[in-house]
Biotite code that builds the C-alpha atoms (Angstrom):
import biotite.structure as struc

atoms = struc.array([
    struc.Atom([-18.444, 7.418, -15.784], chain_id="A", res_id=1, res_name="UNK", atom_name="CA", element="C"),
    struc.Atom([-18.182, 3.800, -14.537], chain_id="A", res_id=2, res_name="UNK", atom_name="CA", element="C"),
    struc.Atom([-18.096, 3.734, -10.654], chain_id="A", res_id=3, res_name="UNK", atom_name="CA", element="C"),
    struc.Atom([-17.071, 0.610, -9.167], chain_id="A", res_id=4, res_name="UNK", atom_name="CA", element="C"),
    struc.Atom([-17.944, 0.066, -5.036], chain_id="A", res_id=5, res_name="UNK", atom_name="CA", element="C"),
    struc.Atom([-17.730, -3.805, -5.043], chain_id="A", res_id=6, res_name="UNK", atom_name="CA", element="C"),
    struc.Atom([-15.414, -5.805, -3.353], chain_id="A", res_id=7, res_name="UNK", atom_name="CA", element="C"),
    struc.Atom([-12.836, -6.717, -5.864], chain_id="A", res_id=8, res_name="UNK", atom_name="CA", element="C"),
    struc.Atom([-8.552, -6.285, -5.240], chain_id="A", res_id=9, res_name="UNK", atom_name="CA", element="C"),
    struc.Atom([-6.260, -3.674, -6.355], chain_id="A", res_id=10, res_name="UNK", atom_name="CA", element="C"),
    struc.Atom([-4.998, -5.248, -8.725], chain_id="A", res_id=11, res_name="UNK", atom_name="CA", element="C"),
    struc.Atom([-8.892, -7.096, -10.677], chain_id="A", res_id=12, res_name="UNK", atom_name="CA", element="C"),
    struc.Atom([-9.765, -2.761, -10.290], chain_id="A", res_id=13, res_name="UNK", atom_name="CA", element="C"),
    struc.Atom([-6.892, -1.676, -12.303], chain_id="A", res_id=14, res_name="UNK", atom_name="CA", element="C"),
    struc.Atom([-7.846, -4.600, -14.657], chain_id="A", res_id=15, res_name="UNK", atom_name="CA", element="C"),
    struc.Atom([-11.598, -3.233, -15.122], chain_id="A", res_id=16, res_name="UNK", atom_name="CA", element="C"),
    struc.Atom([-10.155, 0.642, -14.921], chain_id="A", res_id=17, res_name="UNK", atom_name="CA", element="C"),
    struc.Atom([-8.007, -0.405, -18.168], chain_id="A", res_id=18, res_name="UNK", atom_name="CA", element="C"),
    struc.Atom([-11.110, -1.805, -20.294], chain_id="A", res_id=19, res_name="UNK", atom_name="CA", element="C"),
    struc.Atom([-13.455, 0.589, -19.122], chain_id="A", res_id=20, res_name="UNK", atom_name="CA", element="C"),
    struc.Atom([-10.605, 4.003, -19.933], chain_id="A", res_id=21, res_name="UNK", atom_name="CA", element="C"),
    struc.Atom([-10.274, 2.417, -23.149], chain_id="A", res_id=22, res_name="UNK", atom_name="CA", element="C"),
    struc.Atom([-14.120, 2.908, -24.096], chain_id="A", res_id=23, res_name="UNK", atom_name="CA", element="C"),
    struc.Atom([-13.194, 6.674, -23.074], chain_id="A", res_id=24, res_name="UNK", atom_name="CA", element="C"),
    struc.Atom([-15.187, 6.508, -19.855], chain_id="A", res_id=25, res_name="UNK", atom_name="CA", element="C"),
    struc.Atom([-13.637, 7.664, -16.568], chain_id="A", res_id=26, res_name="UNK", atom_name="CA", element="C"),
    struc.Atom([-13.298, 5.356, -13.665], chain_id="A", res_id=27, res_name="UNK", atom_name="CA", element="C"),
    struc.Atom([-13.945, 5.946, -9.644], chain_id="A", res_id=28, res_name="UNK", atom_name="CA", element="C"),
    struc.Atom([-12.874, 3.055, -7.501], chain_id="A", res_id=29, res_name="UNK", atom_name="CA", element="C"),
    struc.Atom([-15.155, 2.682, -4.331], chain_id="A", res_id=30, res_name="UNK", atom_name="CA", element="C"),
    struc.Atom([-15.651, 0.546, -0.983], chain_id="A", res_id=31, res_name="UNK", atom_name="CA", element="C"),
    struc.Atom([-18.474, 0.684, 1.029], chain_id="A", res_id=32, res_name="UNK", atom_name="CA", element="C"),
    struc.Atom([-16.717, 0.018, 5.130], chain_id="A", res_id=33, res_name="UNK", atom_name="CA", element="C"),
    struc.Atom([-19.615, -0.655, 7.613], chain_id="A", res_id=34, res_name="UNK", atom_name="CA", element="C"),
    struc.Atom([-23.080, -1.280, 8.924], chain_id="A", res_id=35, res_name="UNK", atom_name="CA", element="C"),
    struc.Atom([-26.561, 0.028, 6.937], chain_id="A", res_id=36, res_name="UNK", atom_name="CA", element="C"),
    struc.Atom([-27.704, 3.515, 7.907], chain_id="A", res_id=37, res_name="UNK", atom_name="CA", element="C"),
    struc.Atom([-29.048, 3.698, 11.188], chain_id="A", res_id=38, res_name="UNK", atom_name="CA", element="C"),
    struc.Atom([-29.396, 6.300, 14.348], chain_id="A", res_id=39, res_name="UNK", atom_name="CA", element="C"),
    struc.Atom([-25.861, 4.921, 16.076], chain_id="A", res_id=40, res_name="UNK", atom_name="CA", element="C"),
    struc.Atom([-23.936, 3.971, 12.949], chain_id="A", res_id=41, res_name="UNK", atom_name="CA", element="C"),
    struc.Atom([-22.871, 5.762, 9.484], chain_id="A", res_id=42, res_name="UNK", atom_name="CA", element="C"),
    struc.Atom([-21.078, 3.163, 6.886], chain_id="A", res_id=43, res_name="UNK", atom_name="CA", element="C"),
    struc.Atom([-18.095, 4.732, 4.949], chain_id="A", res_id=44, res_name="UNK", atom_name="CA", element="C"),
    struc.Atom([-17.554, 4.982, 1.318], chain_id="A", res_id=45, res_name="UNK", atom_name="CA", element="C"),
    struc.Atom([-13.932, 5.387, 0.104], chain_id="A", res_id=46, res_name="UNK", atom_name="CA", element="C"),
    struc.Atom([-13.490, 6.484, -3.497], chain_id="A", res_id=47, res_name="UNK", atom_name="CA", element="C"),
    struc.Atom([-10.334, 6.810, -5.257], chain_id="A", res_id=48, res_name="UNK", atom_name="CA", element="C"),
    struc.Atom([-9.594, 7.399, -8.576], chain_id="A", res_id=49, res_name="UNK", atom_name="CA", element="C"),
    struc.Atom([-8.473, 11.098, -10.609], chain_id="A", res_id=50, res_name="UNK", atom_name="CA", element="C"),
    struc.Atom([-9.754, 14.155, -8.174], chain_id="A", res_id=51, res_name="UNK", atom_name="CA", element="C"),
    struc.Atom([-11.857, 15.598, -10.646], chain_id="A", res_id=52, res_name="UNK", atom_name="CA", element="C"),
    struc.Atom([-14.451, 12.690, -10.921], chain_id="A", res_id=53, res_name="UNK", atom_name="CA", element="C"),
    struc.Atom([-13.777, 11.747, -7.473], chain_id="A", res_id=54, res_name="UNK", atom_name="CA", element="C"),
    struc.Atom([-15.575, 15.183, -6.207], chain_id="A", res_id=55, res_name="UNK", atom_name="CA", element="C"),
    struc.Atom([-18.901, 14.773, -8.092], chain_id="A", res_id=56, res_name="UNK", atom_name="CA", element="C"),
    struc.Atom([-19.098, 11.225, -7.160], chain_id="A", res_id=57, res_name="UNK", atom_name="CA", element="C"),
    struc.Atom([-19.000, 12.026, -3.268], chain_id="A", res_id=58, res_name="UNK", atom_name="CA", element="C"),
    struc.Atom([-20.937, 15.709, -3.561], chain_id="A", res_id=59, res_name="UNK", atom_name="CA", element="C"),
    struc.Atom([-24.542, 13.429, -3.655], chain_id="A", res_id=60, res_name="UNK", atom_name="CA", element="C"),
    struc.Atom([-23.593, 12.107, -0.163], chain_id="A", res_id=61, res_name="UNK", atom_name="CA", element="C"),
    struc.Atom([-23.000, 15.200, 1.253], chain_id="A", res_id=62, res_name="UNK", atom_name="CA", element="C"),
    struc.Atom([-25.665, 15.343, 4.427], chain_id="A", res_id=63, res_name="UNK", atom_name="CA", element="C"),
    struc.Atom([-26.902, 12.105, 4.105], chain_id="A", res_id=64, res_name="UNK", atom_name="CA", element="C"),
    struc.Atom([-26.195, 9.160, 6.434], chain_id="A", res_id=65, res_name="UNK", atom_name="CA", element="C"),
    struc.Atom([-23.069, 7.543, 4.369], chain_id="A", res_id=66, res_name="UNK", atom_name="CA", element="C"),
    struc.Atom([-19.846, 9.448, 4.955], chain_id="A", res_id=67, res_name="UNK", atom_name="CA", element="C"),
    struc.Atom([-18.081, 9.733, 1.764], chain_id="A", res_id=68, res_name="UNK", atom_name="CA", element="C"),
    struc.Atom([-13.902, 9.781, 1.999], chain_id="A", res_id=69, res_name="UNK", atom_name="CA", element="C"),
    struc.Atom([-12.103, 10.453, -1.094], chain_id="A", res_id=70, res_name="UNK", atom_name="CA", element="C"),
    struc.Atom([-8.137, 8.967, -0.913], chain_id="A", res_id=71, res_name="UNK", atom_name="CA", element="C"),
    struc.Atom([-5.352, 10.280, -2.718], chain_id="A", res_id=72, res_name="UNK", atom_name="CA", element="C"),
    struc.Atom([-3.026, 7.390, -4.829], chain_id="A", res_id=73, res_name="UNK", atom_name="CA", element="C"),
    struc.Atom([-5.410, 6.952, -7.809], chain_id="A", res_id=74, res_name="UNK", atom_name="CA", element="C"),
    struc.Atom([-7.675, 3.367, -9.016], chain_id="A", res_id=75, res_name="UNK", atom_name="CA", element="C"),
    struc.Atom([-6.865, 0.599, -6.912], chain_id="A", res_id=76, res_name="UNK", atom_name="CA", element="C"),
    struc.Atom([-6.554, 2.408, -3.327], chain_id="A", res_id=77, res_name="UNK", atom_name="CA", element="C"),
    struc.Atom([-10.164, 2.356, -2.178], chain_id="A", res_id=78, res_name="UNK", atom_name="CA", element="C"),
    struc.Atom([-10.195, -1.619, -3.067], chain_id="A", res_id=79, res_name="UNK", atom_name="CA", element="C"),
    struc.Atom([-7.357, -1.916, -0.828], chain_id="A", res_id=80, res_name="UNK", atom_name="CA", element="C"),
    struc.Atom([-9.271, -1.300, 2.220], chain_id="A", res_id=81, res_name="UNK", atom_name="CA", element="C"),
])
């Protein structure tokens, strides 16, 4: 599995996804929005891609200061934010 959490355009993410998928790996698109975690702030990690791949990426963040938020619509949706 490949998770890309970089700030790239949806088109760039689509290109990356195509290359990675040809190798047989699953791709999850990610976008971190917000300040570093603190007592008053909690960043959000938006995730898009196949639902069966997004869920295991989001799971480790449950109960943490980072709010993982799955998006519908496939690869590129998180990068579009």
